[in-house]
Kinemage of the C-alpha trace (Angstrom):
@kinemage 1
@onewidth
@group {chain A} dominant
@subgroup {mainchain}
@vectorlist {calphas} color= white
{ca met a 1} P -31.263 2.732 1.531
{ca arg a 2} L -27.606 2.188 0.529
{ca tyr a 3} L -26.548 -0.027 3.472
{ca leu a 4} L -29.837 -1.852 4.052
{ca arg a 5} L -28.498 -5.377 3.407
{ca gln a 6} L -25.562 -4.686 5.719
{ca leu a 7} L -27.758 -3.174 8.423
{ca val a 8} L -29.950 -6.270 8.672
{ca phe a 9} L -26.879 -8.462 9.190
{ca glu a 10} L -26.845 -9.123 12.948
{ca lys a 11} L -23.118 -8.451 13.385
{ca ile a 12} L -23.492 -4.920 11.993
{ca gly a 13} L -26.865 -3.263 12.555
{ca pro a 14} L -27.473 0.520 12.822
{ca lys a 15} L -25.135 1.129 15.777
{ca arg a 16} L -22.095 -0.528 14.218
{ca gln a 17} L -22.861 0.967 10.812
{ca glu a 18} L -22.600 4.358 12.478
{ca met a 19} L -19.248 3.312 13.937
{ca leu a 20} L -18.029 2.558 10.416
{ca ala a 21} L -19.290 5.928 9.216
{ca asn a 22} L -17.233 7.615 11.944
{ca ser a 23} L -14.071 5.629 11.179
{ca lys a 24} L -10.945 6.622 9.286
{ca val a 25} L -8.914 4.000 7.424
{ca ser a 26} L -5.491 4.342 5.783
{ca ile a 27} L -4.812 2.065 2.800
{ca val a 28} L -1.131 1.754 1.934
{ca gly a 29} L -0.670 0.592 -1.641
{ca leu a 30} L -3.321 0.548 -4.361
{ca gly a 31} L -2.254 -2.423 -6.402
{ca ala a 32} L -3.945 -5.830 -6.490
{ca leu a 33} L -4.902 -5.836 -2.813
{ca gly a 34} L -5.328 -2.138 -2.153
{ca ser a 35} L -7.573 -1.367 -5.098
{ca ile a 36} L -9.962 -4.134 -4.041
{ca val a 37} L -9.780 -3.224 -0.350
{ca ala a 38} L -10.565 0.420 -1.113
{ca asp a 39} L -13.549 -0.567 -3.234
{ca met a 40} L -14.964 -2.796 -0.474
{ca leu a 41} L -14.495 -0.252 2.313
{ca val a 42} L -16.110 2.573 0.357
{ca arg a 43} L -19.071 0.346 -0.480
{ca ala a 44} L -19.324 -0.707 3.188
{ca gly a 45} L -19.666 2.922 4.303
{ca val a 46} L -16.391 3.633 6.085
{ca gly a 47} L -16.575 7.397 6.546
{ca lys a 48} L -12.996 8.463 5.781
{ca val a 49} L -10.528 6.684 3.524
{ca val a 50} L -6.919 7.780 3.011
{ca leu a 51} L -5.089 6.384 -0.014
{ca phe a 52} L -1.316 6.023 -0.449
{ca asp a 53} L 0.517 4.890 -3.568
{ca arg a 54} L 3.637 5.891 -5.495
{ca asp a 55} L 3.029 4.174 -8.834
{ca phe a 56} L 1.132 4.564 -12.104
{ca val a 57} L -1.466 2.296 -13.722
{ca glu a 58} L 0.116 -0.057 -16.263
{ca leu a 59} L -1.523 -2.407 -18.733
{ca ser a 60} L -0.268 -5.493 -16.885
{ca asn a 61} L -2.053 -4.262 -13.728
{ca leu a 62} L -5.502 -4.634 -15.266
{ca gln a 63} L -5.395 -8.436 -15.052
{ca arg a 64} L -5.922 -8.269 -11.287
{ca gln a 65} L -6.421 -4.637 -10.188
{ca ser a 66} L -10.146 -4.449 -10.814
{ca leu a 67} L -10.689 -0.845 -9.748
{ca tyr a 68} L -8.911 0.435 -12.879
{ca ser a 69} L -9.712 0.380 -16.587
{ca glu a 70} L -7.843 1.103 -19.824
{ca glu a 71} L -8.856 4.747 -19.462
{ca asp a 72} L -6.604 4.957 -16.388
{ca leu a 73} L -3.385 3.803 -18.076
{ca asn a 74} L -0.356 5.940 -17.169
{ca glu a 75} L -2.325 7.798 -14.489
{ca pro a 76} L -1.181 7.782 -10.841
{ca lys a 77} L -3.055 4.988 -9.094
{ca val a 78} L -4.141 7.212 -6.196
{ca phe a 79} L -5.887 9.668 -8.495
{ca ala a 80} L -7.447 7.000 -10.705
{ca ala a 81} L -8.658 5.174 -7.596
{ca glu a 82} L -10.049 8.310 -5.958
{ca asn a 83} L -11.942 9.231 -9.119
{ca arg a 84} L -13.489 5.785 -9.366
{ca leu a 85} L -14.292 5.523 -5.639
{ca arg a 86} L -16.097 8.875 -5.633
{ca lys a 87} L -18.366 7.555 -8.366
{ca ile a 88} L -19.098 4.466 -6.263
{ca asn a 89} L -19.916 6.380 -3.068
{ca ser a 90} L -19.909 10.176 -3.175
{ca ser a 91} L -20.648 10.445 0.563
{ca ile a 92} L -17.226 9.127 1.610
{ca asp a 93} L -14.421 11.526 2.565
{ca ile a 94} L -11.448 10.428 0.455
{ca lys a 95} L -7.916 11.810 0.589
{ca ser a 96} L -5.151 10.736 -1.780
{ca phe a 97} L -1.397 10.987 -1.346
{ca phe a 98} L 0.759 10.375 -4.408
{ca val a 99} L 3.850 9.855 -2.290
{ca asp a 100} L 6.452 7.333 -1.339
{ca leu a 101} L 5.502 6.668 2.263
{ca asp a 102} L 8.617 6.962 4.417
{ca tyr a 103} L 9.904 8.022 7.817
{ca asp a 104} L 9.640 11.732 6.968
{ca asn a 105} L 5.922 11.649 6.099
{ca ser a 106} L 4.680 8.747 8.226
{ca ser a 107} L 2.431 11.095 10.227
{ca leu a 108} L 0.055 10.987 7.239
{ca leu a 109} L -0.896 7.481 8.433
{ca arg a 110} L -2.856 8.894 11.378
{ca ser a 111} L -6.163 6.973 11.386
{ca asp a 112} L -8.206 4.375 13.275
{ca ile a 113} L -6.641 1.450 11.403
{ca ile a 114} L -3.996 0.935 8.717
{ca leu a 115} L -4.357 -1.700 6.006
{ca asp a 116} L -1.114 -2.919 4.467
{ca cys a 117} L -1.593 -3.578 0.756
{ca thr a 118} L 2.008 -2.986 -0.258
{ca asp a 119} L 4.497 -5.047 -2.214
{ca asn a 120} L 7.633 -4.590 -0.099
{ca phe a 121} L 8.832 -5.240 3.427
{ca tyr a 122} L 10.487 -1.855 3.885
{ca thr a 123} L 7.102 -0.117 3.860
{ca arg a 124} L 5.552 -2.859 5.994
{ca phe a 125} L 8.215 -2.474 8.682
{ca leu a 126} L 7.759 1.293 8.522
{ca val a 127} L 3.998 0.888 9.031
{ca asn a 128} L 4.686 -1.567 11.855
{ca asp a 129} L 6.980 0.948 13.581
{ca tyr a 130} L 4.404 3.712 13.263
{ca ala a 131} L 1.516 1.539 14.438
{ca val a 132} L 3.355 0.076 17.441
{ca lys a 133} L 4.651 3.478 18.550
{ca asn a 134} L 1.236 5.146 18.208
{ca asn a 135} L -0.967 2.245 19.361
{ca val a 136} L -2.801 1.993 16.040
{ca pro a 137} L -4.135 -1.393 14.840
{ca trp a 138} L -3.030 -2.495 11.406
{ca ile a 139} L -3.472 -5.540 9.192
{ca tyr a 140} L -0.603 -7.098 7.276
{ca ala a 141} L -1.507 -8.762 3.975
{ca ala a 142} L 0.404 -10.198 1.037
{ca val a 143} L -0.387 -12.213 -2.088
{ca ile a 144} L 1.632 -14.078 -4.693
{ca gly a 145} L 0.857 -16.903 -7.106
{ca thr a 146} L -2.246 -18.539 -5.675
{ca thr a 147} L -1.478 -17.903 -1.998
{ca gly a 148} L -1.987 -15.094 0.444
{ca thr a 149} L -1.372 -14.193 4.091
{ca thr a 150} L -3.036 -11.858 6.584
{ca phe a 151} L -2.288 -10.985 10.181
{ca asn a 152} L -3.942 -8.540 12.556
{ca val a 153} L -1.456 -6.457 14.518
{ca leu a 154} L -3.255 -5.020 17.539
{ca pro a 155} L -1.774 -2.624 20.135
{ca gly a 156} L 0.153 -4.501 22.822
{ca asn a 157} L 0.023 -7.811 20.954
{ca thr a 158} L 2.414 -9.633 18.642
{ca cys a 159} L 3.687 -7.304 15.899
{ca leu a 160} L 5.228 -7.964 12.496
{ca gly a 161} L 8.718 -7.512 13.923
{ca cys a 162} L 8.045 -10.392 16.339
{ca ile a 163} L 7.432 -12.910 13.568
{ca val a 164} L 9.200 -11.671 10.417
{ca lys a 165} L 12.886 -10.934 10.032
{ca glu a 166} L 14.169 -8.353 7.601
{ca pro a 167} L 14.819 -10.155 4.273
{ca thr a 168} L 18.529 -10.522 3.504
{ca ala a 169} L 17.934 -11.575 -0.111
{ca leu a 170} L 15.424 -10.819 -2.831
{ca leu a 171} L 12.114 -12.579 -2.290
{ca gly a 172} L 9.747 -13.900 -4.934
{ca thr a 173} L 7.476 -11.286 -6.490
{ca cys a 174} L 4.606 -11.170 -8.943
{ca asp a 175} L 7.264 -10.569 -11.601
{ca thr a 176} L 9.050 -13.847 -10.860
{ca glu a 177} L 6.281 -16.063 -9.466
{ca gly a 178} L 3.194 -14.712 -11.226
{ca ile a 179} L -0.265 -14.290 -9.716
{ca ile a 180} L -3.817 -15.278 -10.598
{ca asn a 181} L -6.470 -12.610 -10.272
{ca thr a 182} L -8.643 -14.456 -7.761
{ca ile a 183} L -6.217 -14.562 -4.823
{ca pro a 184} L -6.165 -10.759 -4.229
{ca his a 185} L -9.963 -10.790 -3.965
{ca ala a 186} L -9.884 -13.669 -1.481
{ca ile a 187} L -7.263 -12.088 0.784
{ca ala a 188} L -8.769 -8.605 0.467
{ca ser a 189} L -12.098 -10.061 1.622
{ca ile a 190} L -10.456 -11.475 4.746
{ca gln a 191} L -8.544 -8.263 5.401
{ca val a 192} L -11.585 -6.000 5.042
{ca thr a 193} L -13.745 -8.296 7.184
{ca glu a 194} L -11.150 -8.182 9.961
{ca ala a 195} L -10.952 -4.396 9.621
{ca ile a 196} L -14.723 -4.121 10.018
{ca lys a 197} L -14.541 -6.269 13.163
{ca ile a 198} L -11.816 -4.089 14.650
{ca leu a 199} L -13.522 -0.812 13.733
{ca thr a 200} L -16.800 -1.981 15.276
{ca lys a 201} L -15.085 -3.210 18.470
{ca gln a 202} L -15.764 -6.893 17.890
{ca pro a 203} L -13.416 -9.857 18.475
{ca ser a 204} L -11.006 -10.324 15.574
{ca asn a 205} L -8.750 -13.132 14.432
{ca lys a 206} L -5.631 -13.654 16.557
{ca phe a 207} L -3.871 -16.053 14.184
{ca leu a 208} L -1.680 -15.539 11.158
{ca val a 209} L -3.825 -16.824 8.275
{ca his a 210} L -2.326 -18.437 5.180
{ca tyr a 211} L -4.640 -19.359 2.322
{ca asp a 212} L -3.756 -21.477 -0.699
{ca leu a 213} L -6.603 -20.787 -3.096
{ca trp a 214} L -5.505 -23.355 -5.668
{ca glu a 215} L -5.525 -26.156 -3.114
{ca asn a 216} L -8.427 -24.570 -1.211
{ca lys a 217} L -6.434 -24.891 1.995
{ca leu a 218} L -6.615 -22.379 4.848
{ca thr a 219} L -4.072 -22.583 7.657
{ca lys a 220} L -4.168 -20.679 10.950
{ca ile a 221} L -0.844 -20.252 12.712
{ca lys a 222} L -0.573 -19.222 16.359
{ca val a 223} L 2.145 -16.618 16.858
{ca ala a 224} L 3.669 -15.200 20.039
{ca lys a 225} L 5.445 -12.006 21.035
{ca asn a 226} L 9.214 -12.034 20.718
{ca pro a 227} L 10.850 -10.591 23.856
{ca asp a 228} L 13.728 -9.344 21.674
{ca cys a 229} L 11.493 -7.595 19.129
{ca lys a 230} L 12.885 -4.097 18.534
{ca pro a 231} L 9.604 -2.223 17.908
{ca cys a 232} L 7.979 -3.850 20.939
{ca asn a 233} L 10.970 -2.639 22.961
{ca gly a 234} L 10.676 0.919 21.671
{ca val a 235} L 13.373 0.729 18.974
{ca phe a 236} L 11.920 2.098 15.729
{ca gln a 237} L 14.682 1.870 13.121
{ca tyr a 238} L 12.400 2.407 10.132
{ca leu a 239} L 10.491 5.283 11.660
{ca ser a 240} L 13.733 7.032 12.634
{ca gly a 241} L 15.209 6.763 9.127
{ca gln a 242} L 17.984 4.346 10.087
{ca lys a 243} L 16.692 1.838 7.534
{ca his a 244} L 15.978 4.376 4.793
{ca ala a 245} L 15.739 2.670 1.370
{ca lys a 246} L 17.867 4.367 -1.315
{ca ile a 247} L 16.739 2.233 -4.261
{ca ala a 248} L 13.473 0.321 -4.537
{ca lys a 249} L 11.945 -1.792 -7.283
{ca phe a 250} L 8.213 -1.666 -7.857
{ca cys a 251} L 6.607 -5.097 -7.855
{ca gly a 252} L 4.708 -5.899 -11.042
{ca ser a 253} L 6.516 -3.302 -13.170
{ca ser a 254} L 9.944 -2.516 -14.575
{ca ser a 255} L 10.332 0.632 -12.482
{ca tyr a 256} L 13.064 1.555 -10.020
{ca gln a 257} L 12.887 4.374 -7.502
{ca phe a 258} L 15.769 6.611 -6.468
{ca arg a 259} L 15.919 9.612 -4.153
{ca ile a 260} L 17.693 12.930 -4.513
{ca ser a 261} L 17.263 16.227 -2.692
{ca ser a 262} L 14.165 18.274 -3.501
{ca val a 263} L 13.973 19.343 -7.150
{ca asp a 264} L 13.930 22.798 -8.705
{ca val a 265} L 11.580 21.805 -11.516
{ca glu a 266} L 12.203 24.861 -13.704
{ca lys a 267} L 15.986 24.587 -13.457
{ca leu a 268} L 15.979 20.848 -14.083
{ca ser a 269} L 13.625 21.188 -17.058
{ca lys a 270} L 15.943 23.702 -18.727
{ca lys a 271} L 18.903 21.416 -18.163
{ca ile a 272} L 17.451 18.239 -19.613
{ca ser a 273} L 15.327 19.881 -22.338
{ca lys a 274} L 18.546 20.180 -24.347
{ca leu a 275} L 18.670 16.382 -24.412
{ca gly a 276} L 15.076 15.706 -25.506
{ca asn a 277} L 11.424 16.506 -24.996
{ca val a 278} L 10.328 17.321 -21.457
{ca ala a 279} L 6.743 17.255 -20.156
{ca ile a 280} L 5.813 19.050 -16.945
{ca thr a 281} L 2.738 18.019 -14.949
{ca pro a 282} L 1.408 19.458 -11.672
{ca tyr a 283} L 3.296 16.795 -9.717
{ca cys a 284} L 6.337 15.762 -11.750
{ca val a 285} L 8.614 16.147 -14.763
{ca leu a 286} L 8.527 13.462 -17.466
{ca phe a 287} L 11.673 12.881 -19.509
{ca lys a 288} L 12.395 9.786 -21.602
{ca asp a 289} L 11.966 6.853 -19.176
{ca met a 290} L 12.190 9.010 -16.047
{ca ile a 291} L 9.594 10.569 -13.770
{ca ile a 292} L 11.100 13.220 -11.497
{ca phe a 293} L 9.005 14.454 -8.578
{ca lys a 294} L 9.372 17.811 -6.839
{ca ser a 295} L 10.031 15.985 -3.573
{ca gly a 296} L 13.179 14.415 -5.035
{ca arg a 297} L 11.692 11.019 -5.825
{ca val a 298} L 12.843 9.644 -9.198
{ca val a 299} L 11.219 6.677 -10.953
{ca ile a 300} L 13.087 5.114 -13.863
{ca lys a 301} L 11.797 2.398 -16.179
{ca ala a 302} L 14.567 -0.035 -17.104
{ca asp a 303} L 15.200 -3.724 -17.735
{ca ser a 304} L 17.467 -4.046 -14.708
{ca glu a 305} L 18.686 -2.159 -11.657
{ca asp a 306} L 22.091 -1.628 -13.298
{ca lys a 307} L 20.484 0.002 -16.330
{ca ala a 308} L 18.337 2.163 -14.074
{ca lys a 309} L 21.448 3.280 -12.185
{ca thr a 310} L 23.161 4.139 -15.470
{ca ile a 311} L 20.239 6.319 -16.568
{ca phe a 312} L 20.094 7.985 -13.156
{ca thr a 313} L 23.823 8.761 -13.196
{ca arg a 314} L 23.733 10.063 -16.769
{ca tyr a 315} L 21.015 12.642 -16.209
{ca leu a 316} L 20.791 13.401 -12.511
{ca thr a 317} L 24.310 13.376 -11.092
């Protein structure tokens, strides 16, 4: 029996295993954290898993994103992950969305719990807005270097907006600070365990947890609601589009994302084919260092944001 070892664990058992089988989980981001989280949840028998990611598998990802292999290079992470997860557990209902999660498609997050495995605070604040407004539990998680953080955001309790201010400057990323491949596994293990507790209606951690794997030091921080928190007071700036991100850099890669209006693929292909080879896939147009999606999302590989802007202006304005 697939879940036998889990069933005999006293905190799970047949009744709670059935609760997992009837649960739906949204995983936002399929990088270092998300790929591991998805693997664990599918193996644990969560019945429905919804995957969100906007990026492709790159060679540098393989150091820490253990769900992928060299065969997946240059493939969208959501599709590579779905293919692998189906081979792990064919009984799970898996849906994949190769999208940039934003205010105009946030309804796709509808589920019993949302797991944040992203690399940017814009998406995290968007998830926080959605979860607070719709009374959905979610778990914030982040990793960098040898450290990681998790925090359970439960309906009516302290939310991310209570404890984290919107960054006013660029923060450290895997590009600038590096990361060892053990810390995503450690934090993903905590995040998935907390998700299982919440899905099976058991007490979960109420503290913000910070773990330094190199120093083997775990710190629990008590946090409180902020009476001036905008989401807790019904002000959802990210969900309403007021904080819409025009340019975003993907952590762990040299890719920048822009947005234009929806794309007429055939017309665009004819226009830029005069300038070089164009490849058309079911979901995008590939041209030089650009990936142009039908939805109007444009991903450009460049050494800097200025160079990405130059390429964008040259071909798409």
